[in-house]
N, C-alpha and C positions, 0 to 999 in steps of 0.2 A: 321480327325481322327489319324492318322499315326503320324501326328505331336504332338497331346496329347499321344498318346501312348509312343512316344518316350521322351517326357519329364517326362512322370511317371518312365519310365525304368531309365533314367538318375539319377532323385531325389531318386530312391531305389539304386543305385549304390553309390552316395554319402553319403547318410543315413549308409549303411553299411561298407563304408570305413571308415566314422567318428566314427561308433562303434568300428570299428576293431584298431582305433588309441589309445582307452583306455581300461582298464581293471578293475576290482574291486579285492582289495585284503581287505581281512578279516582275524581277527586274534582276540587275547584276551591278556591281558595284567595281569600281577602277580606281587607280591612282591616277590623278589628273594628269601626271606628267609620263610618269613610266608605263600608263595604260596597263599595269599589271592589276588582277583580280585582287581584292582585299577580303583576308576572311576574317570573322569575326566581328563585322559591324553591327552594329546595334540598330534594330527598324523598329519602330514603333508610331501608332497614329491614335489619335485621340478616339477615346471610346471602343478602341479595342480591348478583348479581355486581355491580351497579352502579344508584347512584342516578338521578334526574332531577329537572327542574325544569319549575315551570310555565310555559306560553307565555302571551302577551299577553292570553289570555281570565283568566288563573288558570286553568288548566284542565292537569289531568296525568294521565299512566297510567303504571304501576310494576308489574312482574311482580315477586311476591315467593315466598318459599317458603310452602307450604300451611300449615306451622305455624307460622308469622309471626302475632303477633297484635297488633303496635304498629310503627308506622311514625314516623320522628323527621321533623319539620318545621322548618327554620330560615330565615331573611330577615336580612340586615342590616336594623339598626335596628329589628327586631322581637322579641319574645321567643319562644324556641325553644319546641316544643311537641313532646311524645310522646302522639301521636293513636291512640286503640284502633281497630281494624277490626272492623267490623259486619257485613261481607258485603254491604252496601250502597254506592252513589256517596257520597263524604264531600265535607261542606261546612266547610273548616276557617276558622277566624276568627283571625286572628293581632292579638296587641295590642303596641302600639308600645312598643319599651323606653324607657326613660327615656332621652330624649335629652338635647342637653348643657344645654337651659335646665333639666332637670328634675334635674341631677346636684346634689348635695350640696355647698356651697362651705364651705369652712373660713373664717370671719371674724375678726373680734376677740373672744374669749371666747365661741366658739360657732360654730354653722355656719348655714346659711341654703340654700335650694334656689337654683339658679342663677338662675331665674324670677322670684324675688323679691328679687333682690340688685338696690339701687339706685344704690349707689356702683360706683365705679370698680375692679373685680376681675378681675384673669386669671388661670387656674389652667392645671397643666400636670399631668398625670399621671406614674405610674410608667413607662410605656414610654417616654416623651418624657424621662425623665432618667437610668434603669437604661438605654435602650437606646443612648444616644449613648457608651457603652464610655470613660467620662472617668473619670479617679482623683478630679477635684475636681469638685463639686456646681456651683461658679462656673461653670467653663467649659461646662458641660450647658445651661447658662441663656443662652448666647449666640444670640442669634437666635431664641429660643424664645418670647418673651414681648414684645408689642408695648409700647414705651414703656420698656422695660428694657435699657439700655445696658449690655454686657459688654465691657471691654476689657482686653487685655492684651501685655505688650512682649517677651516672650520664652515659652521653649519649656522651661526648666528644670527638673528632676525636683521635684514638689513646688508648684509655682509656681502660685498662685491667679490669680484677675482680679478686676479692678476692678469693682464693680456700682454704676451709678447709674439711678435711677427717675424718670423724667422729665426728665433731665437735670441741671442745676446748681439747688442749694436754698439754699446758704450759700456764703459766701468762706471758710468754715472749714472745719466736717466735713460731709461731704456721702455717706456711707455709710449705709444703710438699716439699721432695725432687724430683726435676726432672732429668729424665735421658733419654737422645736423643741418640738412636743406641749405649745404654752401657755407653756414656759417662754423668757426671754429667755437667747440666747448669743452670745458671742464672735465665733465663727467657724463659716457656713456649712460649710466645708469641714472640719470636723471629725465629719461626719455621712455614713456610708458612701452613694455614690448609689445601692444597689441596698437599701436599707432604706427608702427613702422611697416611700409612697404617694403624696402628693398635694404640690403646692405652689400656694399661694396670695400672690398680689402684689396688696397695697393700696396703690394709686397715688394715690388723691385723698386731701383731708382729710375729706370726709366719712364713708371708710372707715377711714382711718387716726388719726382724731382720738381715737378711744376709747383710743389708747396715747398721748395728749397729748404731754407734752414729748419724747418718743422718737421721735416718728412723721412730724417736717416731711420728712425725707427719704425716707419712703416705708416698709413693714414687707412682711417676705416672712416668710410661714406655712408652715412645715416639719411636715406630719404625716406620722409615720413609719408601716410595717406592722405590723400586729397579729393575731394569733391567731382563727380561726373558728372557730365549734361544729361540731362532726361532723368533723372535719376532721384527719388527722394525716399529716405529710409530712415527708420530710428529702431537702433540694433543697442539691446543692453544683455551682456552677460554677466553672471553672478556665478561663483566658483567660492566654495568652501573648504579646507582641508585640514588635516590633522599631521603633524610632525612628529616624529620620535627619533631617537639616536639611532644611528645605523650599527652602533658599537659604543661600548664601553670599556674602558680598564677594569679589571677583576684583581683584587686583593686577598689576602689568607685571612681567617678567621681569626677573632681576640688571641684566642688559645693559643694557635701555631705563632701567632706574632709575638706572643712573650716568649715562648721557647727559642724563636730565633732571635730574638734580642739578645737572652741569654747566652745563647750559643756566640755571639758575635762579641757579647763583653768578655766573655772567656778568649777568643780568638784574640783580643786585642790586650790579653796581660790582667784581667779584671776577673770578676766573679759572678755570678748568677744575679740578676736584678731581682727576680721572682723565685718563690720558692715553687717545686714540685706541686704541693701540696695547695698553693694559691692559685697555680693556673689549673692542677684538675678539678677544683671546686668553684672555678670562676662562674662558670653559665649557671649553675645551682644558687650562686648566693647573686649573682645577678637578676635572677626571678624574684627573689626574697625582696633585694634593696637596689632598685636600679641606679639611685642616686650615688650609694658607697660602690657601686660595681656597674657602670654605664658598658653598652654595648651598642655603640652608634655606629650605623653605617653612613657615612657622612656624605656619601654619592647619592643614597636614596632621601637622605634627608635634604639637601641644597638642590637636586633635580627630582622634585619630590612629583613633578607633571610628567607622566609616561608621556602624553600626548599634549600638543602644544600648538595652540587653533592658527589658521590661516585664513584670511577671507579677503575676496577681490570683488569688486564691483568695477563695470565698465560701462559706461552710456555713451552712445554715438550717433549724432544727428548728421545726416547728410542730405545736399540738396542742389541742384544744378540746372540751371540754364545755360544758354548760348553765351549770355552775357556774363552771369555769375555764377559761381560752383563755390559751395561753400562743404567743408567740413569741421564739425565742433565735436570735440570729445574730453570727457570726464573720467577719471581713473582713481580710485581708492584702492589702498593695499592695507591691511593690518596684519602684523605677525608679532605673536607673542612668544615668550622663551620658554625654556623647560625650567627656568628657574624663576622667583618672582622680581617685581619691580624692573622688569627687560622687557622694553616692547619698542617697536618700530611702525609707523604709522605714515602715509605717505599719500599726498593730494595732487594729482597732475589733470591739469586743464590745458589745451590745445583747440585753437581756431585757425584754421587753415583756408584763405579766401583767394579766388582767383578772377580775376576781372579784365573782360574783353572791353576794352573803352571804344575802341576803333578796329577798323580792319588792319592796321598796322600799329596799335600801341596796348598793351596788355598790362596788368600788374598783377602782383602776389601782395597781399597782406596778411601776416600771419602773427600771433600773439600768444605765448606759452606762459605758464605758471607751473611752477611746482613747490611744495610745501612738506617739509619732513619734519616728523615730532618723533624725537629718539628719547628714551630714559632707560637708563642703566645705573645699578648700584654703584656706587662711588668705589666699592671695592670689589675685585673680580674672585667670586670663591672657587673657580676651577682648580686651583693651583691647591689649594687646602682643602678640597673637599677628596681629592685622591690622595694626599700625603697622611692626613690627619688618621691617626691610629682609632680604634672603636674605643678605647678606654676615656678617651676626652667625651665629655658629657654635653649633650646641646640643651635639652630641658629638665628642670628640676622635675619630679613628679606632682608638684602643685601647677605646672604649667609654665612658671616663671626661667626666665634665662639661666642656664647655667653657667660659669665662665670659662667653658672652655677649653683651652690652653694658655692658663694664666691672661686670664682677660680679653682672647682672641677667640672669639666663638662664632665661626663663619654664616650659621644662620641667622644669627643675631645682627652681624654686620651686614647681611644683605636686606633683613626686613627693617631694622632701625639705625641702620648707620648712614642713612642718607640716599639721596640720589644724583646723578648730572644727569640734565634734561639740555635738548640741543633742539633749538628752533630754525629750520634753515630755509629761506624764502629765496627764490629766483622768478625775475620777470624777465621776459625776453621778448622784443617785439622784433618784425623782420618785413621791410618793403622793397620791393624789386619792382623793376619797371624793365619792359621790354621794346622795345620799338622797332620796325624791320621797314625801313624806309623804301627798299628795292628789293627784288629777288636776291636772295641768297645772304642778305647782310642784315645779322641782328646787332642792335646796341642795346646793352643791359647794365642797368644802375641798381645796386643794391646797398641798404643800410640797415645795419642790426645793432640794436643798443641790449646790452645786458644789465641788470641788476642784481646783485645779491647781497640781501639782508640777514646776516646771519646772528644768533646769539646763541649763550650758553650758560648755563647756571650750575655749577656743583657744590654741593651743600653737605658738608661733614658732620655727621652729627656724633656728639659724645654721647658714649654708652657707660652706665655705668653697672657694675655686678655685685650682687649682695649674696650675704651667707644663707646657706641652706636654712639653718634654724633660727638664725637673727635676721629676720628680714630688714632690720634696719642698720645694720652693720656690711658698708660696704667694704668689700673685698680687692676688687680691681676697677679699673676705669678703662676704658680705649679712649685714645685722644686727650691733649692736654686740655683741648677746648673745643667747642664747634665751631667751625668755620665756613665761611661762604665767599667764593671767587664766581664773579662773572665776569664776560668777555662778550664784544660786539665787533663784527668784521664787515664791512661797507666793501664792496668790490664793482669797480664800473669798468665794464669792458664794452667797446665798440670796433665793430668790424665795418669798412666801405670798402666796395668793390666797382671798378667801371671796367666794361668788357666791350670787345667788338670782334664778332665770329662771323667769318665769310664761308660760305660753302659754294663750290659751281663744280658743274660735269662739263666737260668738253667732248664733243663727239661720242658720249656715251661709252668714251674708254677711260678718259682721265678723270679723275675725281679729287680734288682740292676741298681741304677745310684748315681754314687759319683763323688762329685765337690770338689775340694781344689784349693785355689787362694790366690793371694797376690796382692795387691792394693795400689797406692801411690797416693794422692794428695797432688797439691802445687799451692798456690795461692799469687801472689805479686802485690800490687797497688801502685802507686804512684800518686798525685794530684798535682796541680800546679795552683796557682790564682793570678791574678793581678786586680788592678783597677786604674783608675785615673777618676778626674773631671774636669769639666771647660773647656768643648770642644766650641770653638767658630763657626765651622763649623760642624752644626747639620747633615750633609748628609755624613759626613766622620767618619763612626763608626769605627776608628784604634784607637789603645792607644797612638801611637807617636804625635796624634793631640791633646791630652790631656794636662792637665797642670802637670808640671813637682813637681809643689807645693803641690799637693793637689793628692796622690797615694798610694798605698798599695800593697803588696804581702803575699802570703802563701803559705804552701806547708807541706805534710806530707806525710807518706806510711806506709804499714803495709804488714804483710806476716803471713802467716800461713801453716802447713803443716799436715797432715794426714796420716798414717802409717797403713795398715790392714792385717790380713790375716782370712781367712774363710773358710768353708767348708761346706758342703751339703751332705746327705746321702739320698735315696729315697728307699725303698723296698715296692715290693706288691707282694702278692701270688695269683696268679691266675684272676688277675684284678679285685679281690674281697677285698682283706685286703691292706690298706695302710699305711704305717709309713713314715715318714720324718723327720730329725732334722737337724737344725741348728746352727751353732756357729760362730760368728765373734768376733776378737780380733783387737780393735784400738786403737792405740797410737796417741794423739793429743798433738799438739804444745802449746795448749791453757792452757795446766794445766802444774803444776811443774812435774819435773821428778818422784816425787814419787807417784803421783796421775796421771799420764799420759796414764796408761794402762786399760781398760776397757773391759770387756767380755760380751757379749749380745747373750744368748742361745735362741733358740725356738725347738718346736715340735709340730708336728701335725699329726692326723690319720684319716683313712676314712673307710666306711664299705659299700660296694656295696650291697643293702638287693635284689635289682632287680636279681640278680645271684644266691639268694640263691632260694632252692628248693620251700619251701612256698610261694614264688612269682613267680616265673617262670610261672605258668599257667596262670599266668593274663594278656591277650595279651594288654590292655590297657596301661601295665607300661612299658615301654620301659628300662627307667633308676630310679633307686632310690638308694639315698647314704646319710649316716649321716657322718660328719665331724667334727671335733674338734681341737682345736689348743690351746696353750700357750706360751706365749714369751715374751720376753725383747726387747727393742729398745731405742738408745739412742737420747739426744738433745744436741749438744756440741756449738751450736750458740750462745755463751753466751760473745762475744766480744773477743780481740785476747791474751790479757795480763792481765786478770784480777788476776794472782796471785801476780804480780809484783809490786813494788812501783813505778807507774808510775808517773813522772814530769810534772808539767803543766807548760808552758810559760807565762810570762807577761812581759810588757814593761810600765815601769814607767819613767816619766820625773823628773830628778834632776837638779839643779846649779852645775855646776861646773865653777869655774875661772870665775862667772857671768854669762855662758852661759848654756841655756836649753838643756840638752843632753839627749837622750834617752838611757834608760840602761835595758838590757834583764835579768831576773831572773827567776828562777826556782825553784819550790816547790812541795811535794806531797801533795793532797787535800783529796783523797780517800785511807782510811786504805785500805793495802791489805790481802787478805785471802791466805794464802800459799797453804789449803788444798782444795780450791775449786775444784769441781768437776763436772760431769755429770749430767743431770737432766734424769731421767731414767724411761721410761713408759712400764708398763706390762700390758698385757691383754689377756683375756680367750675369744674364740669364741666357739659357737656349732653353726652349720648349716645342713642343708638339700638342697640337689638337685635332681631334679626329671624330666623326661621328659615323655610325655604321648601321647597316640593317634598316633604311626609311626611318633613320634618325633616335632609332629606339636605345642605341647604345652611343654614348658620350663618354670621351676618354680625353684626360687633359694630363699633360706630366711635364716637370720642369726640373733641369738640373742650375744651381745657381752658386756664385761665388762672390762673398763680399768681402772688403776688408776698410776697417776704420781708423784712421789716421787723426793725429793732431789731439788725441785724445786728452783729457784734464787728468793731469796727475800732482800729488803734492812731492814736487822736487826740493831736495834739501841745499840749504844756504847756507853761507859761512854762520857760525855762532854768534860771530862779533858784530853781525849785523843788527841780533836784538829784536828779531821780528819772527813771527810762526810763519813756517816755510808755506808758501803761496802754491797755488796751482796753476801748472804751466802746460801747453800744448806740447805733448811729448809722448805718448803711448798709440802702439796699433794692436789691431784685434781681427784675427780673420775667421770667417765663418763658413764653411761649405754646408749644402744641402741637397735635398731632392723632395719633389713634392709627385704626389700621383692622387686623382680622382676620376671615378666612373661611374656612370647613373645609367640604368637601364627601365624602359618606362615600356609597358606593354598592356594586354589583357589577356583573358583567358575566359572567353564564354564572357560572363556578365560582371567578370572582375578585374578592375582596372588596377594594376598594381604596379609599384615602382621600388627599386631598389639603388642605392648610392651610398657608396663607400669611398672614403680618404685615406691617404697614410702620407705621412713627412717624417724626415730628418734632418737635423741641425746639428753640427761639430763644432764647437769654437776653439782657438787656439790663441793665446796670448801672444804677441809679437814684442816687439822691443819695449821696456817699461824704462830706460833712462839709468838701469842698476837698481830701482826699486823692485819692490816685492810685499805683498801683504800675508803674513803668516797666522795662521790659528789653526781651528779645526779643518777650515778651508783657505785655500790657495788661491793667488795671483801673482803669477811670476812667467817669466817669460819662458815660452815651450810647455805650460800649462794650458790644460782647460779652464775655461772661465768659472772658477770657485771649486775645483778642483778638490776632494777630498785629501787631507794631510794628515799622516797619522805613521803610527807603528805598525810593523807587521808582526801577527800573531803567531808566536811558535810553541802553543801549548802552555799547560798548566804544571806549575811545580809540584811533583808529586812528593818529594821527601827532601829531609834537609841535605842529604847529599848533592842534590839537585840545585837547590840555592847553593850550596856553596860553591857548585861549579860554575853558577852564572850563566850567563850576564844577567845582574840586577840593577834596579832602577835608585834602590836606596838599601841602607843599613835594615830596614824593618820588613823587608821583603821574607816570606816564609812561605811553607807547603800551601797549599790552595791558590796562592796568588799568581797573574797570569805573567809568561814567559815571553818577550819580545825578541826579534831577530836584532842581532848587533849589526847593523850595516856599515859602519865605518870601523869595524874590528878591534875598539878602543878597550874592549873588555868589560865595558859598562852601557848602560842604558840612560842615553841622554837626548833631548831634542834633535842633537845632532842625527839621531838616528830616524828620524822621521821621513818618509817618503810618500810620493804621489799614490795615491789610492785607487783613483779614476774619476770620473766627471759625476758631478750631483746633478746635473739638469736632464729631464727626462728626454730618452730618446725611442725613436719611431712610435711616433704617437699616431694614433689612429680613432677613425669615427664612422659612424653612419648611419642609417635609416632605412626601414622597410615600411611601406605605407600600402593598404589595402583598401576599396572601395566596392561595395556590394549592396545594390538596392537599397539604398538610404544608413547603410552601416559605413563606418570608417573605422580603420583601423590605423596605429602608427607605432611603431617601435623606434628607439633612438639609442644607440650603443656608444661608448666612448672607449678609449684605454690607453695605455703606455704600456708599448714593447720593450722597453729595457729603460731600469733606473737604477742607480746603487743609492740607496736610502739607509740612513741611520736609523737604527733602532730608536724608537723613543725612551727617554730616562723614566717616565712613567710606566714602562712596560717590562723594564729590565733592571732599575738599580733599586736596589732594598734601602730603608733608612735614610731617605734624601733628608736634607736638614737635619741630620745626625738622629732623628726619632719618628721618620715619615715608615708608611705603610710598606708592606713585603709584597711585590708584583705576584700573582697565583703562578703565572708563567713560569717561576722560578722552583717551583715546588717540585723535591725530586730530581732536580737538573744542575744543583750545585755543588760544591767540593765540599767536603765533611768530612771530619774526625769521624763522624759515626757511620760513614758509608763504609761499604766494600771497597777493596782496590779496585774490583772492575766497574764499581758504581763512579767512583774518582777519575779513572780513567776515560770514562764516555761522559764526563761533566761539561756542562756548557759555560756555566757561570762559575765565578770565581769563589773562594770563601766568604763567609759574612765578617765584614770589617768595615770598621768606620776608619781606621788609619791609614789602610791600604786603597780605598776606594778612589782617590785621586790618580792612583796608578794603573788599576785593574779596569776602571771605567774612561781612561782617557782615549781618546778617538785612535783605533785600530782597524784592520780590516774585519776583523772578531765581530765589530757592533755594526759591520754594514752589511746589507742584506739584498735580496731581490727585489725592488720595488716596483716589479711589472705588474699591471691589473687590467682586469677588463671590468666595466661597469654597465649596467642597463640604466641608463640614464632618464630614460622614459616610456612609459605605455600608457596609451590613450586607446579607448574605446569608446567611439561615439555613435548616435543614432539621430538622423534628421528623418521627421515626421512626415508623413505623406501631406499631399495638397490638400486632397480631398478632407483630411480631418481636422486641418489649420484654417483653410479659407473659411470656413464657418463660422470662427471667431474673429474672422479680420488679421491674419496673421500672414505673413509672406513664408517667414519657416522658424521653424523649433527644433531645437539641437540639441539633445542631453548626451552628457559625457562623465565616463569614469576616467581617472589617471592618477599616476603615481609618477614620482620623481627618485632616482636615485634607490630602485626598488632592490638592487643587489650587486654584488662584486665579487668577483673570483680573483682572491690573488695568494701570494706567498706570507700574508702576515696571521699572526694568530686571530681567530673568530670574534675576539676583542677589541681589535684595532682596525681601524678603517685605513686603508692604502693612503687616501688623501689627506688624513687627519694629522694636523701638527701636534706638538708636544705640550701638555697641558693646554689643550685647545678646546673650546666649545665645541662638542661634536659635530662630527657631518649627520645630516638628518635625513630620513625617508619621509617623504610627502606623500599622504594617500588623497586626493581631490574627487569631488563631484560638484558638477555644473551645469550649466543651461544657458544657452544662447538663443535668444528671440528676436527675430525680425518682425517690425510693423509696417 
């Protein structure tokens, strides 16, 4: 009995001790401004078994160890706090974080808070760029920014994308200006996506006019990451991926090919090329003698890698003190292709230093280096791999190369035909000084030289083919000889800037920000080329080994300069009424002295309605602003010397004293226009920015109109002048459009989430072209859209001879089974005069978005993108049989083409014309029949990551460790056949899906 009482006493003592080691903390969490209770706030304490969250009234209760003196309070959209325990109930006030409207936005030659921006500017952060897991930044922009159209036609290693801002701006160069850390660069893809801190896109002239003659097509400002004070870390990220084609065209088998070829021959007045017995027994004979009866799937032979590897390494060192902050990064990327001798390799190094020299003087010293190595076969096998029928042999049974099609064997060309190798080097330095002699005044100077050293080598090797039986008898040869051509390009550019920026506030109501600046850009490029033929040693690709009798060389140079003066003045009253004006004066060497100077002004304004009394009582509205702007920007990328009489050299062979002697001559070919000048774009914007529900919902909407005038056009001149027609300032182009974006950030329990969507549209209209027009399958003429489809109107298929006789027909060879088109001009026949505009070719209603979730160390991201409307031409590889008179037959056609073997009902329902070589030019001419709904939805990226808990990784000296799996271009929904990707070009390297795994570790 005593023993039991003793055990009971010990139990009670231990229970009391356990209770004494913890205590209950109670409190309430409210918004610091509105004093409203906050629900779902996370409260944690060091050593506590678990945390808790506040209820709908903001109340919480948490058991914490007795020795705990602080708790951690965090809530999405608010600044996290560490709160000291007092032993009493707590009242915790949380201050709203800088929301999207309070973020600092990079603008031309400076920064502004987003709430103060009155131009049309969109921004994306590091998570949206690096988190897309792309090698090229241009691809990561697809679907990320409203009004920015990013298109691609293939997924080849190292391939970039085309970027348009607010549609078409010119009939010439529509590429935006790219600025990295204040310095213009030639290619946005020369930057490591993981080095990017944020990107700002200046979309309208009121924001881009500060860049004057280079800003008409929009400006993309890239800011790279920099070191931070008091933090040192070493970060390493590894990623390994496998790429596979999203879709590949499909073609009929060898026996069906022969049957369709026979039918085509009969339709064109011939006879069967192959007998039925030959066709029916072909596969059986192939099994017995594959050399005599080949059955080659050329796509499988060329694209023999079902998966192509891709890998990336990123190493980042960050360190910082109050005096010196450093961030050094090294990035390596390597991508293989789905066929051999195709590789992309890139090395990127960046060093950013921030020095605080004194209390008034600071400096930035940056250095970056890029090295890209590319290798491709000298021959592009994609076209031949898709049109070559299976009866052309790839290899003999003994492993030697078969001659393919009369000495053209695609796989031999890829493996033995030589390679084109490029080595591209770029070195850039940047030194900036910032001096603050007095309060509000900052004087800045920047100089940044860039050096490009590029070289390429193209080695075309001769290939000899030998008889199957007699190995010594040559039967075909590819190439008259082995040739080598090399090129060297050196480019030197320098950018210099002097800036003075002054900010002041008067009586806390009037806020001024003034900027004046001078900028100079110089660009010099030299090219050198050399080539030789006749290389007896195929394994030695150097010019010395070639024949001295068969050689050539070339060389040229160019330079351009741009001097600029600019200014910006911002004013706002009580952060309620905003005005901003910009002006830039450019002087370009591309124009004659009298026409060298141009001025580009702009102004914009904003009205913050949420600060007005009539809206202050609406608690759900945190911010509401109307903004508008007008401005002009230019395009001076029109060639280097269009105003001068340029001489073109030629070499002629003449007899001198009975000997053939080369004589070099020179002459003017294009008439010079001395008063040629800038293309100018004028735009007007009106927009709305809003933030609701404690800044969880943010919305921006914009409508704009822009017009470009003085577009360069090749106008006719009298023939007796004797020169080619020159470009002159003549054309006009208008674009109207809208943009919308919305983000929602909130929390459900311990799950933090965000949803972002955007959409935009732009429609072009060609104005006055001074009587000129561009006709083809796409049209540019007054009143049309830019590159509008131009062709015939389909009117069915001729079903019998009587219908052909009734017409109208395009030519005398028209027969039943051929296409019938509408006779637009009523002259009783089909001619090019019957072509009409069929609709725009550019994408419309583009959209994109993302969903992000974070829960207890897990992170999930989904990114999507698409096009709501696009009129797309069906690709030849998917609809046209017997290309080049012998090519494959697309599987899509089977059972869908007009045929004398069909029933009447089948022919009435036929989508494709009869099989014919003679009628192909007529039947496959562009008509609305070959245009289709090209809209699509694509899942761009899916990423799942997990960051290990600190208690596991601290033991091995790590700050963090994240493991992730990701996939790019996972699937798409469209109206295309399953074997055609909605973005793929005709006979292009396929778009690829990339599956990746990786890890990020921080020391």
